[in-house]
N, C-alpha and C positions, 0 to 999 in steps of 0.2 A: 577485442574479441566480440563478434556479433552472436549473441546467444539466440538459439532457436527455440521458440515456444509453440507448443501445440495446444490450441484452445478447442475443447470439446463442449460445445454449448449450442442448444437448438433454438434459443430465443433470439431472433434476428437482431433486435435493437441492442441487447446486451452483448451479443457476439461482435457487433460492429464497434461498440464502445470499447470492449477489451482489445480488439485488434488495432483500432486507431491509436489508443493511448500507449499501447506497447510499442507500436511502430514509431511513435513520436519519440520514444526513449531509445530507439536504435535496435530494438529486438526484431528478429525475423519471425513473423507469425504465420501459422497455418491454422485455418478454422474448419472444423468438421461438426456437422449438426446431427449426427446419429451415433448412438453408442457402439454398435458393431463396427461401423466404419472408423470410429475414433480408435477403437482397440486395434484394428488392422493398421491404421496409420502409426500408432505408438509402437507396435511390434515390429514394423518393417521400416520405420524411419529413424533418423537420428536426431533426438531432441534433447535440449538441456533442461527443459521444464515442461510439465503438462498442467494446464488449468482445466479442471474437470467438474462439470456440473453433475449433481446427483440425479435430477429428474431428466431422463433422456429417453427418446424413442429407441426401440430395440433393446439393447442391454442398458440397464441403469448404471449410474456412476459407481456404485459399490461392486457390481459385477465386473465392470471394466477394470477397476482397481485390483480386485481379487485375482483376476486372470493375469494381469500384468505381474503382480508380485509372485504368483505361483509359477510363472514362467522364468522367474529370475530377473525380470526387468527392474532395475533400480532407479529409473529416471524419477527425479523429484516430482511430487504431485501436490498441487494446491487444490483442495475441493471447494466448490461453491455450495453453500447451504442456505436454507431459508432462515429468516429471523426466528429466534426462540427454538431452534431445532437442535437442542443439546444432544439428543440421542443420535442424530446424524453426525454431529461432530465427533462424538465418542466412537461411533462405529467406524467412521472414516479413519481416524487416527489408529484404531486398533488394527485395521487392515492395511496399514502402511502409508497413509497420507503423511506428507511432511508438514503441512499447515492447512489452514482453512480461512475462508473469507465469508462473512455473513452478509447476505443480500438484504437490503440495498447497501452498497458501500460507496465510498468516495474514491476518486482517482488517486489521491495521495496515498490512501491506505493500500490500494491495489499495488501501486508501484513500489511502495516500501516493503510490502510482504514479498513480492517477487524478488526484489533485490536481496532481501534478507535470506530467503531460501537459497538463492543461487550462491550467495556469499558463504553461507554455512556449508552447503554441500560441496562447493569447490574447495573449501578449507578442509573438509573431511577427506578429500582426495589427496591432500598433502600439498596443495598449491598455496603459496604464501599470498595473503590478501591484506594484511594489516597495514603494510607500507603504502598501499594505494587507497586506503580508506578515505572517503570524502568527509571533509570537515567544513562546516560553514561557520564563519565568525561574524558576529555583529557586536561591536564594542567588546565588552567582557563576557559576552554570551557565546558559547560554542555549542553547535548542534551537530550531532552524528546521525544523519538520516537513516543509515543502514542498521543502526542499533537502537533507534528510538530513544536516544539519550541526550540530555541537555545539561550543561554545567554553566554556572554563573559565578564569576570570581573564583573559579576552581572548585566550587562546591556543586554537587549534583542536585538538580531540581526534579522533584517528582511530579510528572505530568500524566494526566490521563491520555489515552491514545488520541482522542479528538482534539484535546488541547494542544498536543504535540503537532498534529497536522495543521491546525489553524496557525500556530506560531511559525511553522516551517514555510507555509504559503506566504505569510506576511514578510518574513525575513528575506525571502527570495525576491521580493518586490519592494525594497526600501524606498520610502518616500512616495510610493504610489498608492492612491486611494483604491481600496478593494471594497466592492459593494457586498452587502450581506448576501445577496443572491449568488454572487460568485463563490463566496465561502460555502454557502449551502450546497451548491452543485459539486464543487471540488471535494469537499470534506465529507459531506453526508450522502452525496449521490443525487443524480437527477430525479430519481423517483422517491425521494424521501418526503414523507407527508407532514413532518413537523413544521412549526412556524419559525420565523426569524428570531424569535425570543431565544431559541436554542443557541444561536450564534452569540447573542449578547451575553448570555450566562457564561459561556465558555471564555469569551474575551475578558469578562469581569474577573473570572477566576485566574486567568493568565496574568492580568495586571497585578493582582495581589501578590502573586509569586515573583514577578519581575521586580516589584517594589522592594523586595528584600535586598536588592543590590543597590548600587549607587546611581541609578537612573542613567546608565550609559545607553540603555535601550528602553523605549516606551512605546505604548500603543495609543495613538490619538484617535478620538472619535470625530467623525465628520458628520455633523447632524443631518439626518435624513438620507444619508448615503451609505456610510459604512465606516471603515477603519483604515489607518495606515500606520506603518511602523517607522519611527523616527529614531535616529541614533547619532552619537557624537563621533563615532569612528567609522571609517569606510568598510563596507562589506567585503569580505575576502573569502575565496574558495581555494582550497589547496588539496 
């Protein structure tokens, strides 16, 4: 099934980023850059998900969300909020948003949240989804991308969200050297202002947690370049 996603975002670069990456994953995307026009599209179109910015010309995101819910429209909504904008998050959730993403964000986080909301809302509608759940295996490591869960030797591993995204990106490219810049752009976003030290800290933490196993999976450092994931067993997706 090709899910249809409505993106209501007025910042051109971010709108292109959202549209491109969603399309790469097979989603059909429509982009609108004005609050009032976005509300009209949401009310008169058929969409499986709406990604809604808060700061919009015309109607702001809260007004769009309120009018949608007041009209009985139950289309799942993910709101885009600014960093440290806890009040925006709380207000959005109170008025019926299904989830939120804080800017700047990484592509991996975006796709994981979109998938999770769709899976959850489709499940709420009574459609079975568990049998089709994607599982990625690397040695004795099992990753559940849609649930942000990881197990090693059958035991759950507690990872912070960015640790999970770093691990998922590396596992999907076994044996391939991934640069620090690649990880920064994918996990933290193209407009993240932190340094590469952030990547190193998260990889160091990941290593310590993976070392609790029997080394069927490890992250190797490539000096001056980045990292690669090495394993004893072939990567499997089912």
